[in-house]
C-alpha positions in Angstrom: -7.9 59.7 -6.2 -10.5 60.4 -8.8 -10.6 58.6 -12.1 -13.1 60.4 -14.4 -13.3 59.2 -18.0 -9.9 57.7 -17.5 -8.4 61.0 -16.4 -6.7 60.6 -13.0 -6.7 63.4 -10.4 -4.8 62.7 -7.2 -3.0 64.4 -4.4 -0.8 61.4 -4.0 2.8 61.8 -5.3 2.8 58.4 -6.8 0.3 55.9 -8.2 0.9 52.3 -7.0 0.0 49.6 -9.4 0.2 51.9 -12.5 3.1 52.5 -14.8 3.4 56.1 -16.0 5.8 58.7 -17.2 5.8 62.4 -16.1 5.0 65.0 -18.7 5.7 68.1 -16.5 4.2 70.6 -14.1 0.8 72.0 -14.7 -0.8 75.0 -13.0 -4.3 76.4 -12.7 -5.1 79.7 -11.1 -8.4 81.3 -9.9 -9.0 84.7 -8.6 -11.6 85.5 -5.9 -13.2 88.4 -4.0 -14.9 86.2 -1.4 -13.3 82.8 -1.1 -15.5 79.8 -2.0 -14.9 76.1 -2.8 -16.1 76.9 -6.4 -12.9 79.0 -6.8 -10.8 75.9 -5.7 -12.7 73.8 -8.3 -12.0 76.4 -11.0 -8.3 76.3 -10.3 -8.3 72.5 -10.4 -10.3 72.5 -13.6 -7.8 74.9 -15.3 -4.9 72.8 -14.1 -6.6 69.6 -15.6 -7.3 71.4 -18.9 -3.6 72.3 -19.2 -2.7 68.7 -18.6 -5.3 67.5 -21.2 -3.9 70.0 -23.6 -0.5 68.2 -23.2 -2.2 64.8 -23.8 -1.8 63.7 -20.2 -3.8 60.9 -18.7 -4.0 62.6 -15.3 -2.4 64.8 -12.7 -0.8 63.6 -9.5 0.8 65.3 -6.5 -1.7 68.1 -6.5 -1.1 70.9 -4.1 -3.5 73.9 -3.5 -2.3 77.3 -2.2 -4.4 80.4 -1.4 -3.4 84.0 -0.9 -6.0 86.4 0.6 -3.6 89.3 -0.1 -3.7 88.7 -3.9 -7.1 87.0 -3.9 -5.8 84.0 -5.7 -5.9 80.2 -5.5 -3.3 78.1 -7.3 -3.5 74.4 -8.1 -0.2 72.8 -9.1 0.5 69.2 -10.0 2.4 66.8 -12.2 0.9 65.8 -15.5 1.4 62.1 -16.3 0.9 59.7 -19.2 -0.1 56.1 -18.4 2.2 53.4 -20.0 0.2 50.4 -21.3 2.3 47.3 -21.7 
């Protein structure tokens, strides 16, 4: 899990010790000619931007898929809002 400027990015489906509500699914897509990890980072960045645009505090349950036939990488996750008591 990464917490950057209070924005959470995690492949875990839940966050123990944190109360949160789900906002919805967010997606980021990157196209490539020759696959590189920068393309993966671009897809994750786009997904996080969509979450921030929805006023989310993070994204959990992140999954990454690639397709060499379409030259695409897709990052998908669940945008969340932390509940402060």
